[in-house]
Rosetta silent file (secondary structure, phi, psi, omega in degrees, C-alpha in Angstrom):
SEQUENCE: MKNQQMIQNKEPSKSLETATLGGGCFWCLEAVYQQIRGVLAVESGYAGGSVLQPTYEQVCSGTTGHAEVVRLSFDPALISYRELLEIFFTIHDPTTLNRQGNDVGTQYRSVIYFHDETQRQMAQQVIAAMAAVWDAPLVTELSPVPVFYRAEAYHQNYYRQHPQQGYCTFVVAPKVAKARQVFANKMIS
SCORE:     score description
SCORE:     0.000 S_00000001
   1 L     0.000  -40.821 -176.705   69.023   77.523   83.244 S_00000001
   2 H   -61.034  -41.752  177.305   66.577   74.652   83.768 S_00000001
   3 H   -63.830  -29.991  173.565   67.628   73.161   80.390 S_00000001
   4 H   -60.199  -47.799 -177.264   71.326   73.508   81.377 S_00000001
   5 H   -58.490  -48.824 -178.309   70.638   71.568   84.523 S_00000001
   6 H   -62.248  -50.290 -178.916   68.770   68.863   82.608 S_00000001
   7 H   -60.231  -47.420 -175.415   71.458   68.521   80.096 S_00000001
   8 H   -68.452  -28.841 -178.818   74.315   68.424   82.600 S_00000001
   9 H   -86.000   -9.171 -179.884   72.495   65.877   84.816 S_00000001
  10 L   -64.755   96.417  173.665   71.839   63.667   81.720 S_00000001
  11 L    42.534   62.307 -176.968   74.034   60.599   82.408 S_00000001
  12 L   -70.099  150.463 -177.232   77.267   62.419   83.239 S_00000001
  13 L   -72.207  161.687 -177.567   80.417   60.294   82.850 S_00000001
  14 L   -69.601  -31.479  179.126   82.163   59.055   86.025 S_00000001
  15 L  -122.324  138.880  174.356   85.225   61.310   85.260 S_00000001
  16 L   -98.413  161.069 -177.802   85.470   64.776   83.980 S_00000001
  17 E  -118.488  161.011  179.224   88.381   66.106   81.850 S_00000001
  18 E  -119.943  141.736  173.861   90.243   69.334   81.802 S_00000001
  19 E  -134.001  142.660  179.125   91.245   71.533   78.838 S_00000001
  20 E  -125.814  120.803 -173.645   93.329   74.706   78.994 S_00000001
  21 E  -140.063  140.698  179.106   93.113   77.081   76.044 S_00000001
  22 E  -127.044  124.203  176.253   94.302   80.603   75.311 S_00000001
  23 E  -144.089   58.431 -171.250   92.928   82.572   72.136 S_00000001
  24 L    95.677 -154.141 -175.994   92.959   86.257   73.110 S_00000001
  25 L   -63.916  134.815 -179.326   91.094   87.825   75.776 S_00000001
  26 H   -60.096  -29.098 -175.392   89.726   85.137   78.336 S_00000001
  27 H   -64.180  -36.894 -178.194   86.301   86.870   78.422 S_00000001
  28 H   -65.961  -54.023 -169.735   85.662   85.824   74.797 S_00000001
  29 H   -67.167  -42.752  176.481   86.618   82.097   75.283 S_00000001
  30 H   -56.335  -44.195  176.631   84.725   82.091   78.645 S_00000001
  31 H   -58.577  -41.858  175.989   81.566   83.426   77.245 S_00000001
  32 H   -73.579  -52.061 -172.971   81.440   80.834   74.531 S_00000001
  33 H   -68.379  -20.188  176.384   82.434   77.773   76.514 S_00000001
  34 L   -73.684  -12.095  176.864   79.998   78.605   79.203 S_00000001
  35 L  -111.159   24.270  179.675   77.200   78.039   76.768 S_00000001
  36 E  -106.179  135.397 -176.739   78.459   74.669   75.408 S_00000001
  37 L   -63.071  131.015  178.728   76.609   71.569   76.341 S_00000001
  38 L    97.667  -18.365  175.916   78.979   69.322   78.378 S_00000001
  39 E   -89.655  119.184 -171.443   81.231   71.983   79.662 S_00000001
  40 E   -91.939  -28.315 -177.396   80.519   72.050   83.373 S_00000001
  41 E  -148.614  146.396  170.108   82.891   74.752   84.462 S_00000001
  42 E  -137.062  139.114 -175.739   84.935   77.553   83.028 S_00000001
  43 E  -133.216  130.700  173.218   87.569   79.588   84.871 S_00000001
  44 E   -86.974  146.003 -179.901   89.581   82.503   83.437 S_00000001
  45 E  -178.600 -162.347 -174.247   93.175   82.751   84.406 S_00000001
  46 E  -125.698  144.920  171.676   96.860   82.842   83.483 S_00000001
  47 E  -151.139  158.339  173.333   99.248   80.229   82.446 S_00000001
  48 L    85.126   21.241 -179.132  102.678   79.836   80.855 S_00000001
  49 L  -108.694 -176.519  178.540  104.575   82.591   82.702 S_00000001
  50 L  -116.801   -4.024  173.489  107.394   82.924   85.056 S_00000001
  51 L   -90.575  136.395  174.556  105.816   84.948   87.842 S_00000001
  52 L   -68.973  135.311  170.324  104.135   83.389   90.760 S_00000001
  53 L    52.622   51.324  178.427  100.574   84.367   91.492 S_00000001
  54 L   -72.008  145.692 -179.556  100.398   87.090   88.809 S_00000001
  55 L   -89.222  159.585  172.675   98.021   89.838   88.758 S_00000001
  56 H   -48.255  -47.579 -178.209   96.023   91.148   85.811 S_00000001
  57 H   -63.674  -43.332  178.308   98.127   94.215   85.715 S_00000001
  58 H   -64.061  -48.343  179.046  101.302   92.288   85.662 S_00000001
  59 H   -60.198  -45.016  178.378  100.112   89.976   82.891 S_00000001
  60 H   -61.495  -24.909 -174.579   98.869   92.988   80.805 S_00000001
  61 H   -67.471  -22.989  177.795  102.348   94.566   81.077 S_00000001
  62 L    78.360   21.421 -178.141  103.503   91.587   78.774 S_00000001
  63 L  -108.285   -2.272 -179.528  106.523   90.967   80.957 S_00000001
  64 L   -92.189  -13.674 -178.747  105.491   87.817   82.974 S_00000001
  65 L    86.459   -6.298 -176.954  105.201   85.421   79.919 S_00000001
  66 L   -74.423  142.299  169.863  101.618   84.430   80.894 S_00000001
  67 E   -96.692  137.768  166.638   98.746   83.852   78.426 S_00000001
  68 E   -70.073  116.352 -179.048   95.142   84.794   79.258 S_00000001
  69 E  -128.852  172.498  169.358   93.476   81.210   79.203 S_00000001
  70 E  -125.023  146.233  170.535   90.392   79.497   80.228 S_00000001
  71 E  -112.431  115.907 -179.483   90.395   76.149   82.084 S_00000001
  72 E  -101.087  130.781  168.262   87.473   73.989   81.201 S_00000001
  73 E   -96.601  121.005  175.933   86.004   71.157   83.158 S_00000001
  74 E  -142.319  160.699  178.577   84.065   68.977   80.788 S_00000001
  75 L   -89.916  110.327 -177.725   82.225   65.739   80.401 S_00000001
  76 L   -67.528   -5.209 -177.327   83.676   63.771   77.745 S_00000001
  77 L   -83.929  -11.881 -177.212   80.546   61.675   77.434 S_00000001
  78 L  -107.760  -37.024 -178.233   78.850   65.011   76.289 S_00000001
  79 L  -151.584  135.072 -176.753   81.406   66.770   74.397 S_00000001
  80 L   -94.972  166.559 -177.337   84.897   65.518   73.150 S_00000001
  81 H   -59.685  -49.768 -179.666   88.144   67.318   73.429 S_00000001
  82 H   -56.157  -36.709  175.229   88.237   67.428   69.680 S_00000001
  83 H   -64.086  -39.182  176.512   84.956   69.323   69.558 S_00000001
  84 H   -61.691  -40.217  176.262   86.197   71.759   72.121 S_00000001
  85 H   -63.980  -38.489 -179.002   89.206   72.378   69.879 S_00000001
  86 H   -70.566  -30.969  173.695   87.147   72.843   66.827 S_00000001
  87 H   -70.809  -35.535 -179.491   85.121   75.548   68.552 S_00000001
  88 H   -54.836  -50.030 -179.684   88.325   77.061   69.739 S_00000001
  89 H   -68.347   -7.131  178.492   89.579   77.396   66.134 S_00000001
  90 H   -97.661  -23.557 -179.759   86.392   78.853   65.042 S_00000001
  91 H  -100.552    3.878  176.804   86.113   81.725   67.614 S_00000001
  92 L  -148.357  167.651 -174.835   89.539   83.135   67.466 S_00000001
  93 L  -101.603  114.707 -178.129   92.130   83.735   64.708 S_00000001
  94 L   -90.019   13.496  177.063   94.990   81.308   65.175 S_00000001
  95 L  -101.572   -7.752 -176.765   97.054   82.942   62.335 S_00000001
  96 L  -108.183  114.377  175.513   98.001   86.210   64.086 S_00000001
  97 L   -63.577  113.781  179.010  100.901   86.069   66.419 S_00000001
  98 L    59.642   50.537  172.358  100.344   87.434   69.953 S_00000001
  99 E  -172.220  146.836  172.977   97.234   89.266   68.873 S_00000001
 100 E  -136.979  111.704 -170.757   93.463   89.048   68.493 S_00000001
 101 L    47.962 -122.130  169.019   92.043   92.073   66.823 S_00000001
 102 L   -79.020   -3.757  179.613   93.136   95.179   68.830 S_00000001
 103 E   -87.677  114.830 -169.326   94.332   93.018   71.718 S_00000001
 104 E  -123.271  133.972  175.048   98.083   92.926   71.150 S_00000001
 105 L   142.779  166.754 -177.575  100.817   91.205   73.393 S_00000001
 106 H   -68.717  -30.281  177.736  102.085   87.782   74.242 S_00000001
 107 H   -62.815  -16.702 -177.902   99.206   87.384   76.752 S_00000001
 108 H  -108.948   25.867 -175.698   96.807   87.117   73.909 S_00000001
 109 L   -73.581  158.499  178.028   98.748   84.348   71.922 S_00000001
 110 E   -86.465  119.565 -172.786   96.821   81.363   70.614 S_00000001
 111 E  -146.995  139.243  168.932   97.798   78.307   72.793 S_00000001
 112 E  -121.728  124.308  179.968   96.611   74.969   73.621 S_00000001
 113 E  -100.964  107.129 -174.885   97.957   73.538   76.819 S_00000001
 114 E   -88.230  144.617 -175.031   97.476   69.733   76.698 S_00000001
 115 L   -91.112  -22.177  178.030   96.953   67.680   79.937 S_00000001
 116 L  -162.533  172.669 -175.713   98.164   64.356   78.663 S_00000001
 117 H   -59.339  -31.564 -175.681   99.535   62.594   75.567 S_00000001
 118 H   -70.872  -39.913 -178.170   96.056   61.837   74.185 S_00000001
 119 H   -68.637  -34.938  174.919   95.218   65.497   74.202 S_00000001
 120 H   -59.550  -49.668  178.695   98.576   66.352   72.586 S_00000001
 121 H   -58.736  -47.195  179.754   97.864   63.965   69.758 S_00000001
 122 H   -53.359  -50.123  179.413   94.369   65.151   69.379 S_00000001
 123 H   -59.520  -47.625  172.490   95.551   68.758   69.286 S_00000001
 124 H   -51.823  -47.672 -173.287   98.169   67.909   66.562 S_00000001
 125 H   -72.455  -39.087 -177.450   95.527   66.267   64.377 S_00000001
 126 H   -69.497  -38.226  170.135   93.043   69.274   64.792 S_00000001
 127 H   -56.778  -42.639  179.353   95.874   71.758   64.054 S_00000001
 128 H   -68.230  -42.349  171.183   96.837   69.864   60.915 S_00000001
 129 H   -56.954  -45.886 -173.896   93.092   69.901   59.874 S_00000001
 130 H   -76.160  -21.806  173.846   92.599   73.532   60.585 S_00000001
 131 H   -57.309  -29.608  177.478   95.759   74.432   58.564 S_00000001
 132 L   -84.986  -12.348  178.977   93.862   73.625   55.574 S_00000001
 133 L   -84.815  -45.147 -174.256   90.916   75.806   56.548 S_00000001
 134 L   -90.666  153.123 -175.197   92.908   79.100   57.134 S_00000001
 135 L   -83.173  -10.448 -178.007   94.584   81.127   54.437 S_00000001
 136 L  -131.984  164.422 -168.689   97.659   81.887   56.448 S_00000001
 137 L   -63.706  138.003  176.128   99.990   79.637   58.532 S_00000001
 138 L   -73.221  141.030  178.209   98.679   78.730   62.101 S_00000001
 139 L  -118.289   13.691  175.378  100.831   80.125   64.933 S_00000001
 140 L   -63.103  128.923 -176.007   99.015   78.308   67.776 S_00000001
 141 E   -85.275  140.135 -177.564  101.421   77.058   70.429 S_00000001
 142 E  -119.544  116.790  179.296  101.010   73.478   71.642 S_00000001
 143 E  -146.366  160.830  173.037  102.637   72.875   75.115 S_00000001
 144 E   -64.420  147.585 -177.541  102.248   70.895   78.238 S_00000001
 145 L   -68.121  135.071  178.304   99.965   72.494   80.717 S_00000001
 146 L   -96.031 -178.156  173.333  101.843   74.749   83.072 S_00000001
 147 L   -54.593  140.428  172.920  100.685   76.039   86.556 S_00000001
 148 E  -108.655  139.963  179.118   97.214   77.747   86.170 S_00000001
 149 E  -114.804  112.009  177.134   96.640   80.845   88.057 S_00000001
 150 E   -59.817  131.283  177.583   92.901   81.728   88.536 S_00000001
 151 L   -76.097  160.706 -178.410   92.251   85.335   87.533 S_00000001
 152 L   -43.496  153.858 -176.899   90.847   87.883   89.854 S_00000001
 153 H   -59.191  -37.862 -170.828   87.156   87.426   90.835 S_00000001
 154 H   -72.289  -12.783  176.566   85.814   90.428   88.774 S_00000001
 155 H   -90.754   -7.875  176.643   87.077   88.504   85.481 S_00000001
 156 L   -66.408  123.250  171.684   84.999   85.441   86.317 S_00000001
 157 L    70.714   23.179 -164.452   81.699   85.455   84.400 S_00000001
 158 H   -60.122  -51.586 -173.811   82.543   88.824   82.941 S_00000001
 159 H   -66.791  -38.349 -176.509   80.416   88.676   79.799 S_00000001
 160 H   -72.431  -28.608 -179.742   77.279   87.311   81.805 S_00000001
 161 H   -91.411  -17.176  179.898   77.702   90.260   84.261 S_00000001
 162 L  -142.460   66.473  179.653   78.471   93.030   81.774 S_00000001
 163 L   -71.783  -29.822 -177.984   76.914   92.177   78.394 S_00000001
 164 L   -86.306   -6.426 -179.051   76.354   95.950   77.721 S_00000001
 165 L   -58.074  150.643 -172.118   80.014   96.932   78.484 S_00000001
 166 H   -61.274  -46.715 -178.920   81.631   98.178   75.174 S_00000001
 167 H   -67.039  -36.384  178.068   84.178   95.498   74.827 S_00000001
 168 H   -64.042  -41.752  179.779   81.533   92.843   75.458 S_00000001
 169 H   -65.992  -40.838 -168.041   79.185   94.416   72.899 S_00000001
 170 H   -98.096  -24.368 -177.386   81.744   94.825   70.104 S_00000001
 171 H  -120.508  -39.755 -176.256   84.239   91.982   70.629 S_00000001
 172 H   -82.408  -41.748 -178.429   82.759   89.236   72.824 S_00000001
 173 H   -54.183  -47.505  177.707   79.060   89.178   71.577 S_00000001
 174 H   -57.001  -32.857  172.909   80.089   88.623   67.918 S_00000001
 175 H   -69.277  -38.217  172.782   82.043   85.557   68.973 S_00000001
 176 H   -65.941  -35.235  171.254   79.197   84.154   70.949 S_00000001
 177 H   -66.751  -40.512  170.089   76.847   84.728   68.010 S_00000001
 178 H   -54.310  -49.340  175.632   79.277   82.997   65.761 S_00000001
 179 H   -59.324  -39.004 -177.943   79.406   80.017   67.964 S_00000001
 180 H   -63.487  -40.435  178.969   75.661   79.986   68.313 S_00000001
 181 H   -76.655  -38.310 -178.675   75.423   79.782   64.557 S_00000001
 182 H   -72.075  -41.000 -170.001   78.219   77.349   63.699 S_00000001
 183 L  -113.049   35.631 -174.626   77.815   75.084   66.773 S_00000001
 184 H   -46.294  -47.997 -177.276   73.968   75.425   67.281 S_00000001
 185 H   -69.260   -6.298  177.160   73.637   71.677   68.033 S_00000001
 186 H  -111.652   -0.043 -172.819   76.302   71.969   70.913 S_00000001
 187 E   -97.812  147.033  179.818   74.988   75.006   72.677 S_00000001
 188 L   -73.276  138.423 -170.565   72.746   74.925   75.772 S_00000001
 189 L   -75.443    0.000    0.000   69.325   76.243   74.787 S_00000001
């Protein structure tokens, strides 16, 4: 924690930016991005649906249209939006429509919600670059950011609080390990 505070206090930029991404269960994305240097806050939530203030149970029913997402607050002086997207495309499978492993449903879709035109253009560039990396066509949705609904409190910091829980052990931990291996220079020590 001491290293994280030192890194985050190291000449932060005057303005933070926001990224909103969905790539399967939000616990996975949250666990990885909480360990990335320059990401100052990560919130799990829901976006892209038609129901106001949806609950987890409603979203899991697949009838609200929401995706499980994370909203990141990041310092662009420490990590770029492009780097966040490169991590995103490494820790989930952007070629499976409405599914990540055994998690199936529209709430688990691969989606980038852009906050401005610069993010939209960067996302298009990264999607084009990643299309050459994957063996199957990418199905990642690219849309303007809709209303974000923060998930229930018990979903926040889930992996940190429950690292031995079965899903965390078998699904989340391997994604964290992969991120640590591929992006070691971007991780908080």
